[in-house]
Short mmCIF file of the C-alpha atoms (twelve columns), coordinates in Angstrom:
data_MODEL
# 
_entry.id   MODEL 
# 
loop_
_atom_site.group_PDB 
_atom_site.id 
_atom_site.type_symbol 
_atom_site.label_atom_id 
_atom_site.label_alt_id 
_atom_site.label_comp_id 
_atom_site.label_asym_id 
_atom_site.label_seq_id 
_atom_site.Cartn_x 
_atom_site.Cartn_y 
_atom_site.Cartn_z 
_atom_site.pdbx_PDB_model_num 
ATOM 1  C CA . MET A 1  9.829   14.605  11.821  1 
ATOM 2  C CA . ALA A 2  12.008  12.718  14.747  1 
ATOM 3  C CA . ARG A 3  14.675  10.433  13.187  1 
ATOM 4  C CA . THR A 4  16.158  6.400   14.185  1 
ATOM 5  C CA . ASN A 5  18.666  4.844   14.310  1 
ATOM 6  C CA . PRO A 6  18.541  1.515   12.050  1 
ATOM 7  C CA . LEU A 7  18.596  -0.314  15.506  1 
ATOM 8  C CA . GLN A 8  16.113  1.427   17.213  1 
ATOM 9  C CA . PHE A 9  14.119  0.888   13.547  1 
ATOM 10 C CA . ILE A 10 15.089  -3.038  14.022  1 
ATOM 11 C CA . GLN A 11 13.677  -3.047  17.119  1 
ATOM 12 C CA . GLN A 12 10.533  -1.089  17.492  1 
ATOM 13 C CA . THR A 13 9.764   -2.926  13.686  1 
ATOM 14 C CA . ARG A 14 10.315  -6.543  15.802  1 
ATOM 15 C CA . ALA A 15 8.404   -5.232  19.078  1 
ATOM 16 C CA . GLU A 16 5.158   -4.564  16.205  1 
ATOM 17 C CA . VAL A 17 5.387   -7.798  14.732  1 
ATOM 18 C CA . ALA A 18 4.883   -9.220  17.961  1 
ATOM 19 C CA . LYS A 19 1.538   -7.795  18.474  1 
ATOM 20 C CA . ILE A 20 0.671   -8.926  14.940  1 
ATOM 21 C CA . ILE A 21 -1.796  -12.373 16.034  1 
ATOM 22 C CA . TRP A 22 -1.508  -14.694 13.448  1 
ATOM 23 C CA . PRO A 23 -5.000  -16.903 12.279  1 
ATOM 24 C CA . THR A 24 -4.476  -20.235 12.685  1 
ATOM 25 C CA . ARG A 25 -4.127  -23.009 10.277  1 
ATOM 26 C CA . ARG A 26 -8.489  -24.086 10.766  1 
ATOM 27 C CA . GLU A 27 -9.512  -19.861 10.288  1 
ATOM 28 C CA . VAL A 28 -7.237  -19.825 7.271   1 
ATOM 29 C CA . LEU A 29 -9.237  -22.989 5.906   1 
ATOM 30 C CA . LEU A 30 -12.800 -22.134 6.470   1 
ATOM 31 C CA . THR A 31 -12.266 -18.176 5.507   1 
ATOM 32 C CA . THR A 32 -10.729 -19.423 1.915   1 
ATOM 33 C CA . VAL A 33 -13.709 -22.302 2.148   1 
ATOM 34 C CA . MET A 34 -16.148 -19.368 2.923   1 
ATOM 35 C CA . VAL A 35 -14.446 -17.134 0.202   1 
ATOM 36 C CA . PHE A 36 -14.927 -20.196 -2.802  1 
ATOM 37 C CA . ILE A 37 -18.353 -20.627 -1.262  1 
ATOM 38 C CA . MET A 38 -19.476 -16.982 -1.567  1 
ATOM 39 C CA . ALA A 39 -17.582 -16.725 -5.256  1 
ATOM 40 C CA . ALA A 40 -19.597 -19.729 -6.783  1 
ATOM 41 C CA . LEU A 41 -22.829 -18.770 -4.579  1 
ATOM 42 C CA . PHE A 42 -21.707 -15.215 -6.754  1 
ATOM 43 C CA . ALA A 43 -21.306 -16.782 -9.872  1 
ATOM 44 C CA . ALA A 44 -24.932 -18.317 -10.221 1 
ATOM 45 C CA . PHE A 45 -26.264 -15.213 -8.941  1 
ATOM 46 C CA . PHE A 46 -25.100 -13.358 -11.812 1 
ATOM 47 C CA . SER A 47 -25.628 -16.688 -14.116 1 
ATOM 48 C CA . VAL A 48 -29.478 -16.838 -14.059 1 
ATOM 49 C CA . VAL A 49 -29.188 -12.636 -13.161 1 
ATOM 50 C CA . ASP A 50 -27.707 -12.771 -17.487 1 
ATOM 51 C CA . ILE A 51 -29.798 -16.102 -18.976 1 
ATOM 52 C CA . ILE A 52 -33.222 -13.529 -17.352 1 
ATOM 53 C CA . ILE A 53 -31.800 -10.660 -19.370 1 
ATOM 54 C CA . ARG A 54 -30.920 -12.511 -22.291 1 
ATOM 55 C CA . MET A 55 -33.880 -14.244 -22.472 1 
ATOM 56 C CA . GLY A 56 -35.646 -10.499 -22.008 1 
ATOM 57 C CA . LEU A 57 -33.792 -8.713  -25.199 1 
ATOM 58 C CA . GLU A 58 -34.169 -12.061 -27.276 1 
ATOM 59 C CA . GLY A 59 -38.119 -11.784 -26.661 1 
ATOM 60 C CA . ILE A 60 -38.470 -7.986  -27.219 1 
ATOM 61 C CA . LEU A 61 -36.591 -8.156  -30.767 1 
ATOM 62 C CA . THR A 62 -38.292 -11.085 -31.514 1 
ATOM 63 C CA . MET A 63 -41.477 -8.867  -31.354 1 
ATOM 64 C CA . PHE A 64 -40.110 -5.789  -33.086 1 
ATOM 65 C CA . GLY A 65 -37.973 -8.094  -35.413 1 
# 
């Protein structure tokens, strides 16, 4: 592996960082809102599934208990 001196490394690093396209404030806000919406939807879905499974198990246990 070729070795570079620290000055070349810093220059190369700065050149690579300059290529990054940073998201706008609006993009970050929209993405954050979407994450919260999806988290809420998944929480609601798994809550409903949990309730259905619990009711099913309670029904089975009361039949045999």
